[in-house]
C-alpha positions in Angstrom: -14.8 27.4 8.0 -11.7 27.9 5.7 -9.0 25.7 5.8 -6.6 28.6 7.2 -9.0 29.0 10.3 -8.9 25.4 10.8 -5.0 25.2 10.8 -5.3 28.2 13.4 -8.0 26.6 15.7 -6.0 23.2 15.5 -2.5 24.0 15.3 -2.2 21.8 12.9 1.1 23.6 11.1 3.5 25.9 12.9 1.9 29.1 12.1 4.9 30.8 10.7 4.6 28.6 7.5 1.1 30.0 7.1 2.2 33.5 6.6 3.1 35.2 3.5 1.7 35.2 -0.2 2.9 32.0 -1.3 1.2 30.3 2.0 -1.9 31.6 1.0 -1.8 30.3 -2.7 -0.7 27.2 -1.4 -3.9 27.0 1.0 -6.3 28.3 -1.6 -5.3 25.5 -4.3 -5.6 22.7 -1.1 -8.8 24.1 -0.4 -10.2 23.8 -3.8 -9.4 20.2 -3.6 -6.1 19.7 -5.5 -4.1 16.9 -5.0 -0.3 17.2 -3.7 0.8 15.5 -6.8 -0.9 17.8 -9.0 0.6 20.7 -7.2 4.3 19.5 -7.2 3.9 19.1 -11.1 2.3 22.8 -11.6 3.3 24.6 -8.7 6.3 23.3 -7.0 7.7 26.5 -5.9 5.1 27.0 -3.5 5.6 23.8 -1.8 9.5 24.1 -1.8 9.1 26.8 1.3 7.6 24.4 3.3 9.5 22.0 5.7 8.8 18.2 4.7 7.6 17.3 8.2 5.3 20.3 7.9 3.8 19.5 4.4 2.8 16.3 6.1 1.1 17.6 8.8 -0.7 20.1 6.6 -1.5 17.4 4.2 -3.3 15.2 6.8 -5.0 18.6 8.1 -6.4 19.2 4.9 -7.8 15.6 4.7 -9.3 15.9 8.0 -10.9 19.6 7.3 -12.4 17.9 4.0 -14.1 15.1 6.2 -15.6 17.7 8.6 -16.5 20.3 6.0 -18.8 17.5 4.4 -20.1 16.7 7.8 -20.6 20.2 8.4 -22.3 20.5 5.2 -24.9 17.6 6.0 -25.4 19.0 9.3 -26.6 22.1 7.9 -28.9 20.6 5.5 -31.1 19.0 8.3 -30.9 21.9 10.6 -30.6 25.1 8.5 -29.8 28.0 10.8 -27.4 26.2 13.4 -24.9 29.1 14.6 -21.6 28.5 13.4 -20.2 28.8 17.0 -21.6 25.4 17.2 -19.2 23.9 14.6 -16.2 25.4 16.7 -16.9 22.7 19.3 -16.4 19.9 16.8 -12.7 20.2 15.5 -12.6 16.3 15.3 -14.7 13.6 13.3 -15.8 11.9 16.5 -17.1 15.1 17.6 -18.7 16.2 14.6 -20.6 13.0 13.8 -22.1 13.3 17.6 -23.7 16.7 16.2 -25.6 14.5 14.1 -27.7 12.8 16.7 -27.6 15.5 19.6 -28.8 18.5 18.0 -32.4 16.8 17.4 -32.8 16.4 20.9 -31.4 20.0 21.9 -33.3 22.4 19.9 -32.7 26.0 20.1 -36.2 27.0 20.8 -36.3 25.1 24.3 -33.2 27.6 25.8 -33.7 31.1 26.9 -30.5 32.2 25.0 -28.3 30.9 22.5 -25.6 30.7 25.3 -27.5 28.3 27.2 -27.9 26.4 24.6 -24.3 26.5 23.2 -23.4 25.2 26.7 -25.7 22.2 26.8 -24.5 21.1 23.2 -20.9 21.5 24.7 -21.8 19.2 27.7 -23.5 16.6 25.5 -20.4 16.5 23.3 -18.5 15.9 26.4 -20.2 13.0 27.7 -20.2 11.4 24.0 -16.7 11.9 23.5 -15.9 10.5 26.9 -17.9 7.5 26.1 -16.4 6.9 22.9 -12.7 7.4 23.9 -13.4 5.0 27.3 -15.4 2.6 24.8 -12.5 2.3 22.3 -10.2 1.4 25.3 -12.0 -0.7 27.5 -15.0 -1.8 25.5 -15.3 -5.0 23.7 -17.1 -6.7 20.5 -18.7 -10.0 20.3 -19.9 -12.0 17.2 -23.0 -13.9 17.6 -24.2 -16.6 14.8 -27.3 -15.9 13.0 -29.1 -18.9 11.9 -27.3 -22.3 11.2 -25.7 -21.6 8.1 -22.6 -20.3 9.6 -19.3 -21.0 7.6 -16.8 -23.3 9.1 -13.9 -20.6 9.4 -16.0 -18.1 10.8 -17.0 -20.6 13.8 -14.1 -19.5 16.0 -15.2 -16.2 16.2 -18.6 -16.6 17.7 -19.4 -15.7 21.3 -15.8 -14.9 22.1 -15.3 -11.4 23.7 -12.6 -9.3 21.8 -10.9 -6.1 23.0 -11.9 -3.3 20.7 -8.6 -1.6 21.5 -6.2 -4.6 20.3 -8.7 -6.4 17.9 -6.5 -7.2 14.5 -7.3 -6.4 11.0 -7.9 -9.7 10.0 -10.3 -10.7 12.6 -12.3 -7.3 12.4 -12.8 -7.9 8.6 -13.9 -11.4 9.2 -16.5 -10.2 11.6 -17.7 -7.7 9.2 -18.0 -9.9 6.3 -19.9 -12.4 8.5 -22.2 -9.6 9.3 -22.7 -8.4 5.7 -23.3 -11.9 4.6 -26.4 -12.2 7.5 -24.7 -15.1 9.4 -22.9 -12.8 12.1 -24.3 -10.3 14.7 -22.1 -8.0 16.2 -22.4 -7.2 19.6 -20.7 -4.1 21.5 -20.1 -4.1 25.4 -18.8 -0.9 27.0 -18.4 0.6 30.7 -22.2 1.9 31.0 -21.4 2.7 34.7 -18.7 4.8 34.1 -20.2 6.8 31.1 -23.4 7.4 33.1 -21.3 8.9 36.1 -20.1 11.3 33.8 -23.4 12.1 32.4 -24.6 12.4 36.2 -21.8 15.0 36.5 -22.7 17.1 33.7 -26.2 16.9 33.0 -26.8 19.8 34.7 -25.8 22.0 32.2 -27.6 20.6 29.7 -30.8 22.6 30.7 -34.3 21.5 29.5 -33.5 18.4 27.8 -32.1 16.9 30.6 -35.2 17.6 32.9 -37.3 16.4 30.4 -35.5 13.1 29.6 -34.0 12.4 32.8 -30.5 10.3 33.4 -31.8 7.0 31.8 -33.1 8.5 28.7 -30.2 10.9 28.3 -28.1 8.0 28.5 -30.0 6.0 25.9 -30.5 9.4 23.6 -26.8 10.2 23.9 -24.7 7.1 23.8 -26.6 3.8 23.8 -28.8 4.1 20.5 -25.8 5.5 18.8 -22.5 4.1 20.1 -22.3 0.6 18.7 -22.4 2.2 15.2 -19.8 4.6 16.4 -17.5 1.7 17.6 -18.2 -0.2 14.1 -17.3 3.4 12.3 -14.3 3.7 14.6 -12.8 0.2 13.8 -13.4 0.6 10.3 -11.6 4.0 9.6 -8.8 2.4 12.3 -8.6 -0.8 9.6 -8.6 1.5 6.7 -6.1 3.8 8.0 -3.8 0.8 8.6 -4.4 -0.2 4.9 -3.7 3.0 3.5 -0.2 3.3 5.2 0.7 0.0 4.3 -0.1 0.5 0.7 1.6 3.6 0.8 4.8 2.2 2.2 4.6 -0.5 -0.8 4.1 2.5 -3.2 7.1 4.3 -1.7 9.2 1.2 -2.3 8.3 0.9 -5.6 9.2 4.7 -6.2 12.3 4.4 -4.6 14.2 1.3 -6.6 17.5 2.8 -7.4 17.8 4.1 -11.1 20.2 2.3 -13.4 22.2 3.6 -15.9 23.5 1.4 -18.8 24.9 3.1 -22.3 22.5 0.7 -24.2 19.6 -1.2 -22.7 17.8 -3.7 -24.7 14.0 -4.4 -24.3 11.4 -6.9 -25.2 7.2 -6.9 -24.9 4.5 -9.0 -26.7 1.4 -8.0 -27.4 -1.7 -9.1 -25.7 -2.5 -12.0 -27.9 0.9 -13.1 -27.8 1.4 -13.2 -31.7 4.5 -10.5 -32.2 7.3 -9.0 -30.1 8.1 -5.4 -29.8 12.0 -5.1 -29.7 13.6 -1.7 -28.8 17.4 -0.3 -27.4 17.6 2.6 -25.5 20.7 5.0 -25.0 21.5 6.1 -21.5 19.0 9.1 -21.5 15.9 6.7 -22.8 15.7 7.5 -26.0 14.9 4.8 -28.5 18.0 4.4 -30.8 16.4 1.3 -32.4 13.2 -0.6 -32.5 11.5 -3.5 -34.7 8.4 -5.6 -34.4 8.5 -9.3 -35.0 5.9 -12.0 -35.7 6.5 -14.9 -33.3 7.2 -17.4 -36.1 9.5 -20.2 -35.9 12.9 -17.9 -36.3 11.8 -15.0 -34.2 14.3 -15.9 -31.7 17.1 -15.9 -33.9 16.3 -12.4 -35.5 15.6 -11.1 -31.9 19.1 -12.2 -31.3 20.3 -10.6 -34.2 18.8 -7.6 -33.3 20.4 -7.0 -30.0 23.8 -8.0 -31.2 23.7 -5.4 -34.0 22.6 -3.1 -31.5 25.7 -4.1 -29.2 23.7 -4.7 -25.9 23.8 -8.0 -24.0 21.1 -6.5 -21.3 17.4 -7.1 -22.2 14.5 -5.9 -20.1 11.4 -8.3 -20.2 8.0 -8.2 -18.4 8.3 -9.8 -15.4 5.2 -11.9 -16.1 7.1 -13.7 -18.9 8.8 -15.7 -16.2 6.0 -17.4 -14.7 3.0 -17.3 -17.2 4.2 -17.9 -20.8 6.6 -20.1 -22.5 7.9 -17.3 -24.9 11.0 -16.8 -22.4 11.8 -20.4 -22.1 12.1 -20.7 -25.8 13.9 -17.5 -26.1 16.6 -18.4 -23.9 16.7 -22.1 -25.6 17.2 -20.7 -29.0 19.4 -17.4 -28.3 22.4 -19.1 -26.9 22.9 -17.8 -23.5 24.6 -14.6 -24.5 21.8 -12.0 -23.4 21.0 -11.2 -19.7 17.2 -10.6 -19.0 16.2 -8.2 -16.5 12.6 -8.3 -15.2 10.4 -5.6 -14.7 6.7 -5.2 -13.6 4.4 -4.3 -16.7 1.4 -3.2 -14.5 -0.3 -0.1 -16.4 1.0 -0.7 -19.6 -1.8 0.9 -21.3 -1.6 4.1 -19.6 1.8 4.3 -19.9 2.3 3.8 -23.7 -0.8 6.4 -24.1 1.4 9.1 -22.5 4.0 8.1 -24.8 1.7 8.6 -27.8 0.7 12.3 -26.4 4.2 13.4 -26.5 4.9 11.6 -29.7 7.5 9.1 -28.5 5.6 6.1 -29.1 6.9 3.5 -32.0 4.9 0.8 -33.5 2.8 -2.0 -31.8 4.3 -3.6 -28.7 7.7 -2.1 -29.4 6.4 1.1 -27.6 5.5 -1.2 -24.5 9.5 -2.1 -24.7 9.9 1.7 -24.4 7.9 1.8 -21.1 9.8 -1.3 -19.5 13.2 -0.2 -20.4 12.6 3.2 -19.0 11.0 1.9 -15.9 14.0 -0.1 -15.5 16.6 2.9 -16.0 14.5 5.3 -13.8 11.7 3.8 -11.9 10.5 6.8 -9.8 9.9 9.1 -12.7 8.2 6.1 -15.0 5.9 4.9 -12.4 5.0 8.2 -11.1 3.6 9.3 -14.3 0.8 6.5 -14.3 -2.0 5.8 -11.9 -0.8 4.7 -8.5 -3.4 1.9 -8.1 -2.0 0.6 -11.5 1.4 0.9 -10.7 0.8 -1.6 -7.4 -0.7 -4.0 -9.8 -4.5 -3.2 -8.9 -3.9 -5.3 -5.9 -6.4 -3.4 -3.7 -8.2 -5.4 -0.5 -11.7 -6.0 -1.0 -13.1 -4.0 1.8 -11.1 -0.7 0.9 -12.8 1.3 -1.7 -10.9 2.0 -4.6 -11.7 5.4 -5.4 -10.4 6.8 -1.6 -7.5 4.8 -1.7 -6.7 6.2 -5.1 -7.2 9.9 -3.8 -5.0 8.8 -0.6 -2.2 7.7 -2.8 -2.5 10.6 -5.1 -1.7 12.8 -2.1 1.2 10.9 -0.8 2.6 10.5 -4.3 3.1 14.3 -4.3 4.3 14.0 -0.8 7.1 11.4 -1.8 7.9 13.7 -5.0 8.8 16.6 -2.3 11.0 14.4 -0.3 14.7 15.0 -1.2 15.8 11.8 -0.3 14.2 10.8 -3.8 16.6 12.6 -5.9 19.4 11.1 -3.7 19.0 7.6 -4.3 22.4 6.1 -5.6 22.3 5.2 -9.2 23.3 1.8 -10.0 25.9 1.1 -13.2 25.4 -1.7 -15.8 28.9 -2.8 -16.6 30.0 -2.0 -20.3 29.0 -5.2 -22.0 28.0 -6.4 -25.8 26.6 -9.5 -26.6 28.8 -12.2 -26.8 31.6 -10.3 -24.5 29.7 -10.4 -21.3 29.6 -14.6 -21.3 32.6 -15.3 -23.4 31.9 -19.2 -22.7 28.4 -19.0 -24.4 26.2 -21.2 -21.9 26.0 -20.1 -17.9 26.1 -23.8 -17.0 26.7 -26.2 -19.9 25.6 -29.3 -17.7 22.0 -27.8 -16.6 19.7 -27.4 -19.8 16.8 -28.2 -17.6 15.3 -27.4 -14.3 15.8 -31.2 -13.5 19.4 -31.0 -13.7 19.8 -28.7 -10.9 20.9 -30.6 -7.5 21.6 -29.8 -4.1 25.2 -28.5 -3.6 26.0 -27.9 -7.0 27.9 -24.6 -7.6 26.3 -22.7 -10.3 27.4 -19.6 -12.6 25.0 -16.8 -12.7 24.1 -13.6 -13.7 22.4 -10.9 -11.4 19.7 -9.5 -13.3 17.6 -8.1 -10.2 18.3 -6.9 -7.0 15.1 -6.3 -4.2 15.4 -5.6 -0.4 14.8 -9.7 0.2 17.5 -10.7 -2.0 18.9 -10.9 -5.5 17.6 -12.7 -8.4 19.9 -14.8 -10.8 19.9 -16.0 -14.2 21.8 -19.4 -14.3 20.7 -20.1 -17.8 17.4 -21.5 -17.4 13.7 -19.9 -17.7 13.3 -20.3 -13.9 15.6 -17.4 -12.3 17.3 -18.2 -9.0 17.1 -16.4 -6.0 19.7 -15.7 -3.6 18.0 -14.4 -0.4 19.3 -11.4 1.5 20.8 -13.6 4.2 22.5 -15.7 1.8 24.3 -13.0 0.0 27.3 -12.8 2.4 28.9 -14.3 5.5 28.3 -11.1 7.1 25.2 -9.3 8.0 23.6 -7.3 4.9 21.0 -4.6 5.5 21.1 -3.4 1.6 21.8 -6.0 -0.9 22.9 -2.9 -3.3 26.0 -2.9 -0.8 27.3 -6.3 -1.7 26.3 -7.2 -5.3 25.3 -5.5 -8.5 23.3 -5.6 -11.5 24.8 -7.5 -14.2 27.8 -9.2 -12.0 28.6 -12.6 -12.5 28.9 -15.0 -9.3 29.1 -18.7 -8.6 26.7 -19.7 -6.0 25.7 -22.8 -4.3 22.4 -24.4 -4.6 21.0 -24.9 -1.1 17.3 -25.5 -1.9 14.9 -26.6 -4.8 11.3 -26.4 -4.7 10.0 -28.8 -7.3 6.2 -28.1 -7.1 7.0 -24.2 -7.7 10.1 -24.6 -10.0 12.0 -22.3 -7.4 15.9 -22.6 -6.8 17.2 -20.7 -4.0 21.2 -20.2 -4.0 23.7 -19.2 -1.5 27.0 -16.8 -1.8 27.8 -17.8 1.7 31.6 -19.3 1.9 30.2 -22.5 3.9 26.4 -22.5 2.6 24.1 -24.9 4.4 20.6 -26.4 3.1 17.5 -24.4 3.7 14.5 -25.9 5.3 11.5 -25.9 2.8 8.6 -24.2 4.5 5.5 -25.9 4.7 2.4 -24.4 2.8 -0.8 -23.7 4.4 -3.5 -25.6 3.7 -6.7 -24.2 2.0 -9.2 -24.4 5.3 -5.9 -23.0 7.3 -5.6 -20.0 4.7 -9.5 -19.1 5.2 -9.4 -19.3 9.0 -8.8 -16.1 10.7 -5.3 -15.1 11.7 -4.3 -15.1 15.1 -3.7 -11.7 16.6 -0.2 -11.4 17.6 -0.9 -8.8 20.1 -2.0 -11.8 22.6 1.3 -12.8 22.6 1.9 -15.4 25.6 3.1 -13.7 29.0 3.6 -15.0 32.5 0.7 -12.7 34.2 -2.1 -12.4 31.3 -5.4 -13.5 32.3 -7.4 -16.7 31.5 -9.6 -14.9 29.0 -6.5 -13.8 27.0 -5.2 -17.6 27.3 -8.6 -18.7 26.1 -8.6 -16.5 23.1 -5.1 -17.4 22.2 -6.0 -21.2 22.2 -9.1 -20.3 20.1 -6.6 -18.7 17.0 -4.4 -21.6 17.3 -7.0 -24.2 16.3 
């Protein structure tokens, strides 16, 4: 079935968007499997004629159509000569998958005419679809222990009936893991009597197979033998789609970080062995004005400071991992005198980004090429992050139970849709105040009495420079290797929905210390008029982290059943 036929039969997209030469070209590209992200780069004009919501509907419909076509090919391989009309009965994954086990029991040769055969298959599909829909809403799943080697963290799952409709991803993932390890067996229960009633009502349309097998055998063949696996697949797909959507939201947040305008911006990056560092200064368009590579010898900090002073910049972008992993930043801050403001940026996917620089002839020697990448990411996040593999842009943090290749394909499609979002170009640009080294911090050190983490005390009022802003707050340089955090709730006496509305990059502030985490070397500050100390969070133990998470959809109410009470108590253990 052609993609346009599928769209017309399913009404997935408004038909007015399917007419015209451009629409036909676009559908041909989509049918050929070209990602939206590639179309945005090469054929953007074909996409601009379609409204954003319709474009998303088209993308989802194309994904479903591809899955259906793959299933269709496998069915035809097993049953050559099946009339095309039968596939018109299966325009959903559930129904197409049902054809796999229905067709062997409904051979065309048993029927007097193709029309009677088609009607019998239609009736069988109705029974299957009804059984699956009913079971996903009213069915349950139970984990049964296999043998005596059950890990302790899986014990709360055993012998508990869980509703298929409301089971959480964490619990289902744990059950699947136990099943894969051979320590759990999953048993599904579903409303057999209701399904049997439906089967009795339509089996007269099923012809010879119904006469030959009878109700009980039909029920086993059409439903009981296949439904448990189908319910497992249903839950797998639902959980996978939830992960895909969550990851897409995270990717969207990466691309929607506001761009920053700076007349001059420094950047710093070390090689993989941390033996040399690359320095670069960019103009407001991201072009390298100067670059250098320094060996990390005793005098490197002074030479780096001189480099940035001579290039008249006080703002230096650094890889964010430097704030936690290496002692390079601590040494740099200690020796450069407190005149530079360091802006951390994630350094994921650097090899791919540097390779792209080399292809266009913009790469500079050694690690200074990495410094160019970091600086440009700080200035124009949407453009720079979209150049590299989306999974790399997310730090490669992919759940173990999600196929990476499948997630990458999904994200590439979403990247194209995001890039077509007009709102991406309207994100307000943030402007760094004009400053040169020494002029920004005329007094030199930010807090002369705070030389080490141990010098920070509760209630202190510290001077700091805002070096990074996120949706959950602002990070502040207080002159120590450790950045301090002002949570969004502590940015103002009033409610703050967007931290950028109340603070800006490079802004010098005075903030009060409201929490100190000595174990993790973290400092929390507040910009409120009358700040109060924050209560430290109690960390979860290793055993607690291994336990399946409680499903919040079982929140207590006055009318819940005893079974739900038992389930809630189970996950509170």
